[in-house]
Each structure stands twice: as structure tokens, then as C-alpha cells.
NUGU-158136 format. One record per residue (C-alpha): x, y, z. Coordinates in nm, 2 decimals, padded with zeros to 4 digits. Layout:
BEGIN
+--------+--------+--------+
!     xx !     yy !     zz !
+--------+--------+--------+
!      X !      Y !      Z !
...
+--------+--------+--------+
//
This chain:
BEGIN
+--------+--------+--------+
!     xx !     yy !     zz !
+--------+--------+--------+
!  05.69 ! -08.18 !  05.69 !
!  05.92 ! -08.42 !  05.49 !
!  06.00 ! -08.77 !  05.61 !
!  06.31 ! -08.77 !  05.83 !
!  06.62 ! -08.83 !  05.62 !
!  06.98 ! -08.92 !  05.70 !
!  07.21 ! -08.66 !  05.57 !
!  07.59 ! -08.64 !  05.57 !
!  07.75 ! -08.30 !  05.58 !
!  08.12 ! -08.28 !  05.49 !
!  08.31 ! -07.95 !  05.55 !
!  08.64 ! -07.88 !  05.71 !
!  08.49 ! -07.56 !  05.87 !
!  08.36 ! -07.67 !  06.21 !
!  08.14 ! -07.36 !  06.25 !
!  07.96 ! -07.41 !  05.92 !
!  07.93 ! -07.79 !  05.98 !
!  07.76 ! -07.72 !  06.32 !
!  07.54 ! -07.45 !  06.17 !
!  07.41 ! -07.67 !  05.89 !
!  07.38 ! -07.98 !  06.11 !
!  07.16 ! -07.78 !  06.36 !
!  06.93 ! -07.67 !  06.08 !
!  06.87 ! -08.03 !  05.96 !
!  06.85 ! -08.17 !  06.32 !
!  06.59 ! -07.91 !  06.42 !
!  06.38 ! -08.02 !  06.13 !
!  06.39 ! -08.38 !  06.25 !
!  06.66 ! -08.53 !  06.03 !
!  06.95 ! -08.75 !  06.12 !
!  07.28 ! -08.57 !  06.05 !
!  07.63 ! -08.71 !  06.05 !
!  07.90 ! -08.45 !  06.02 !
!  08.24 ! -08.51 !  05.88 !
!  08.54 ! -08.28 !  05.86 !
!  08.71 ! -08.47 !  05.57 !
!  08.63 ! -08.67 !  05.26 !
!  08.83 ! -08.98 !  05.37 !
!  08.62 ! -09.04 !  05.68 !
!  08.30 ! -08.98 !  05.47 !
!  08.41 ! -09.24 !  05.22 !
!  08.48 ! -09.49 !  05.49 !
!  08.13 ! -09.44 !  05.64 !
!  07.96 ! -09.46 !  05.29 !
!  08.13 ! -09.79 !  05.23 !
!  08.02 ! -09.96 !  05.56 !
!  07.70 ! -09.79 !  05.68 !
!  07.35 ! -09.76 !  05.55 !
!  07.38 ! -09.48 !  05.29 !
!  07.23 ! -09.14 !  05.36 !
!  06.96 ! -08.98 !  05.15 !
!  07.21 ! -08.70 !  05.07 !
!  07.57 ! -08.59 !  05.11 !
!  07.64 ! -08.21 !  05.13 !
!  08.00 ! -08.18 !  05.01 !
!  08.24 ! -07.90 !  05.04 !
!  08.50 ! -07.88 !  04.76 !
!  08.81 ! -07.72 !  04.92 !
!  08.93 ! -07.94 !  05.21 !
!  09.27 ! -08.05 !  05.32 !
!  09.37 ! -08.40 !  05.20 !
!  09.10 ! -08.52 !  04.95 !
!  08.89 ! -08.25 !  04.79 !
!  08.51 ! -08.29 !  04.75 !
!  08.55 ! -08.34 !  04.38 !
!  08.81 ! -08.62 !  04.44 !
!  08.56 ! -08.78 !  04.68 !
!  08.28 ! -08.76 !  04.43 !
!  08.50 ! -08.90 !  04.16 !
!  08.58 ! -09.20 !  04.39 !
!  08.21 ! -09.25 !  04.47 !
!  08.11 ! -09.25 !  04.11 !
!  08.41 ! -09.48 !  04.00 !
!  08.34 ! -09.73 !  04.27 !
!  07.96 ! -09.70 !  04.25 !
!  07.93 ! -09.63 !  04.63 !
!  07.58 ! -09.55 !  04.76 !
!  07.44 ! -09.49 !  04.40 !
!  07.10 ! -09.39 !  04.53 !
!  07.24 ! -09.11 !  04.75 !
!  07.21 ! -08.75 !  04.62 !
!  07.54 ! -08.57 !  04.62 !
!  07.52 ! -08.20 !  04.65 !
!  07.82 ! -07.97 !  04.63 !
!  07.81 ! -07.70 !  04.90 !
!  08.09 ! -07.47 !  04.83 !
!  08.21 ! -07.11 !  04.82 !
!  08.36 ! -07.19 !  04.48 !
!  08.12 ! -07.07 !  04.21 !
!  08.35 ! -07.06 !  03.91 !
!  08.23 ! -07.20 !  03.58 !
!  08.50 ! -07.47 !  03.58 !
!  08.38 ! -07.58 !  03.93 !
!  08.02 ! -07.59 !  03.80 !
!  08.14 ! -07.79 !  03.49 !
!  08.34 ! -08.03 !  03.71 !
!  08.03 ! -08.09 !  03.93 !
!  07.82 ! -08.16 !  03.62 !
!  08.09 ! -08.39 !  03.48 !
!  08.09 ! -08.59 !  03.81 !
!  07.71 ! -08.60 !  03.80 !
!  07.65 ! -08.40 !  04.12 !
!  07.28 ! -08.38 !  04.20 !
!  07.30 ! -08.02 !  04.30 !
!  07.54 ! -07.72 !  04.35 !
!  07.48 ! -07.46 !  04.62 !
!  07.71 ! -07.17 !  04.67 !
!  07.74 ! -07.11 !  05.05 !
!  07.78 ! -06.73 !  05.02 !
!  07.46 ! -06.70 !  04.82 !
!  07.23 ! -06.92 !  05.04 !
!  07.14 ! -06.89 !  05.40 !
!  07.11 ! -07.22 !  05.60 !
!  06.73 ! -07.24 !  05.56 !
!  06.78 ! -07.21 !  05.18 !
!  07.05 ! -07.48 !  05.18 !
!  06.80 ! -07.70 !  05.38 !
!  06.51 ! -07.63 !  05.15 !
!  06.72 ! -07.70 !  04.83 !
!  06.86 ! -08.02 !  04.98 !
!  06.51 ! -08.15 !  05.07 !
!  06.39 ! -08.06 !  04.72 !
!  06.68 ! -08.25 !  04.56 !
!  06.62 ! -08.56 !  04.78 !
!  06.25 ! -08.56 !  04.70 !
!  06.29 ! -08.50 !  04.33 !
!  06.17 ! -08.81 !  04.14 !
+--------+--------+--------+
//
């Protein structure tokens, strides 16, 4: 069993947010759920950074890519792993994630919650 990690999950879909949060909490991790990028940025700026941020792309207000761009530009929580968790799997989205140095990219429709969990832990623990 991996050490307990603090994980932020950012998604405007409350059902998905709860579903992923339960998966991580049941495995003993601390989860903070956010329904928007702006709130997540505020928390990243003032709290102890999480091990990972699972970040949806399409959200009202600031998109996940815009949030990641801000994080990189301002060097917020540089040791945190940023993982895109999106239904968008187009080449330009994957390219944009690479350009913004995302640590991972998971397409929601192609991964059940236990796979999202396993991939996230693998990314956190990758040296």
C-alpha cells in the first residue's frame, strides 16, 4: 500500500468529483475536491501543496489548461504532479498538455476509477 498522499481533484462535474474522491479516500489518501480552477489556484498558493492535482480541461471560467499555464508561469507548487483527467483526447489537447509539461494525461472515458487511481499513484511515485 502506498504512503498516504494529498490529492486535489478538479472537475465541474460533481458526480465524477465524488466518484474519484471516494476511490482515493477509500485507499487512505487525503482528497480535496474543487469544482473550479480559480479555487484550486487559491488553495495551491496558500496551503501545503498536494502530491498531485487531477485536472479536468473543460470547465466554466478558467479551463484546466489555463490553470496549468498559470501554475507553470508562477512556479506554484513545482513538486506537485499535474495530471490532466479529461474526456478530450484530441491530438491538439495531448500536444497542449505536453507543452504545459503535464505529468500525465488520462482520458476519463477510457479509464475506470480504479485505473485512474493506479495511474495517479504510479505518476506520484515515479522518480
